[in-house]
C-alpha positions, 0 to 999 in steps of 0.5 A: 639512787637510794630507794625510799624506805617502805611505808608502815603498811608495806612493812606490816605486810612484809612482817606478816608474809615472813611469818607466814612462810617461816618454816620454823613457825608454821601457822596452826592447822585448820580444825574442820570441827569449828570455825577459825577466826583470823585477825592478822593471823595465818592458817594452814588447810590440808586439801582434804579440808576443802571445800571451805568458806572464808568470810572477809570483814564485818559484815562478812563477804562470804567466798567459797574455796573449792578444788577444781575437778575435771567433769570428764574424770572427776579428779582434782586438777590441783587448782583452787577455785574461789567462788561467790556462793551468792551466784555460783550455785544458782546461776553462772557465777564468776570464779578466781583460780589459783594454780599449784604454786601460786599465791593470790591477794584477795581485796578491793585493789584488784579490778578483776576481783571487784568485777567478779565478787563485787566487794563492799567497803567492808573488804580491805584493799589487801584483805588476805593472801592465799597460797596453793602449796599443792598439798595444803593451802596457806591463808594469811589475814592482813587486817584488823577486821578479820577473816573467818574460815569454816568447813563446808559439806562437799556433797552440797557444793562440789558434788552438787555442781558435778551432778548439775553439769552432767544433767546439762550435758545430757540435755544438750545431747537431747536438744541435738537429737542424739550423740553429737556428730556431723549431720547427714547432708539432708538433715543438715540442710533442713536444720539450717533452713529452719534456723535461717527462717527464724533469723528472717523473723528474729525477735528484738531487731528493729526492721531495716529499710527492706522490712527485714530484721536489721543489724541491731539486736535490742535485748530486753531487760527480762533476759539475763545475757551470757556473752560468749566470745570467739569459739573458733571450732572449739566445740568442747568450749561451747559444751563447757558453757552450756553445762554451767549453772542454770543456763539451759533451764533459763533459756527454756524459761525465757529468762536468759539469752545466749549471745555468741559474738561471732567466729564460732568456726575455723581453728586458731591453732597453727596446726589445725588451720586447714581442718574444717570438719569441726566447724561443720559440727559447730554450725550444726549445734548452733543451728539446733540451739537456735531452733530450740530457743529461737528467742533466746539464742543469738549469734552476731556476725564475725569476720570468719562467718564468710566464704570470702577469699580475704579470710586468711589466717597464718597464710592459710586461705580459710575462707576458700578452704571452708567453701570447698569443704562445705560444697564437698560435704553438703553440696552447693545448695547447702553452701548457698543457704549457709551464705544466706544464714551469714547475711541474716545475722545481726552485727551489734547487740545492746541492752541496758547493761552492755553493748557488744559487736564482734570486733570494733566500733565504727571508725566514723560517726555512725547513726543508730539508723545506719546500724539497723540498715547495715545491709546497705553499708558494706564499709560499716559491716567490715569495720564492725567485724574486722577492726582492731584496737590500735596498739604499738605493733598495730598502728591501724585501728580504732582508739578511745575516740571511736569508742566514745563516739560509738556510745554517743551515737547509740545514745548510751552512757560512756560508763556502759560496758562495751564488749568485743572478741576477735582480737586476743591480746595474748596467748595466756589470757581470755579476758582483758579489761579496759583494753589500751586504757579505754575505760569500760571496753573489754575483750572476751575470748572463748576459743583458747584450748586452756580456758574459756571466758564468758561474761554474764549479768550478776548483781546488776553488773556484767561480770567475767567468768573464766572456765577451764576447758576439757574434752567434753565432746567425747565424754558426752557421747560416751555417757549412758542414757 
């Protein structure tokens, strides 16, 4: 079969890209002393020229290109970050990464970019190509509307972000009460007891039939949500989240909510499945955060938030090992108190911008009232914490019909984003959109060793942010002050 000829637009892109990578005709070198106007043209930038601003179309959509730096070393990683300045410097904004050797098309064709940057119609479907060639960057405009490139002051971008992250980490240490380490048994018991007491009167949870906070948490509009997926004992990832933007300040000012979607404990890595010490430290830190911000830090129950013998991973009985470790380190009374902590957790969170559970929607019609009174519905508890979407290699689970029914029973729009964690679909990613073709149903996962996904509200819409992980625990404990 003879393939169809390329379209006129495809031909145009091929000509532009051939011109861009033709070693005999290099694009001009960027001059940081003046703006560069590109119309269907290319431009080379050296790494020393970064950071820069690129403005796409007219009226322009401004994006910043920065070099990614590890906080603990302040050394560039070689990866480029493309960020939206409207939110990246003032809150927790989304970012797009371009690793060494990679190219990325910027434009409205990408659903993920549209979520992160909220492009207007002034940005073309395929606006430009950016290539990270390790020691220099190639930018090729693909439009008639054009792209402007201008230099930025590093002190007001990269250095500003670093200073803010350092200050945030020091604030985490202050909240914890000193260097982060596993608390002594008595102090750990007192800390968890205070956290349990707060759960027994937690805000924004309609009461169940026993007049206790029910299984549903209704987040008010004045709190900007920051959703964190499964952490699975990766304390460095939680520290990375807490170091970002103005999150800690906003928690203190009662304008943000940190929502952990369960399963903060128990490693996923095959080599560390039986290692339980970091899960104790994770529990201690989350309890301290709840005490510090009782109306702004929330934790949904996941399937790993349990001592159940049903809890296995890779053949390892993590529920049994967790119980044995907790009792050995802190005694039976602490174990019973931690079980009580798990039993007091909510299962579903809802706001005008999203709805989320740890794992799945219910498999059958479930009225709003049953989620509130979930303590009397153990099957529902199991479905919300253990369920998985049906896939070719996972034929048992939920489909778009259960998602649709769940939204209907909760009296929310079918367009409202529904987030879960629990079940990463691959090893290389941490965020998946419209999973298995289910519109507005996404997985956010925060427990990988290479990156950490969160979702937050910017510009009136829930948007993902993918953060690079780094060994922040040791770095934080070594900081002076």
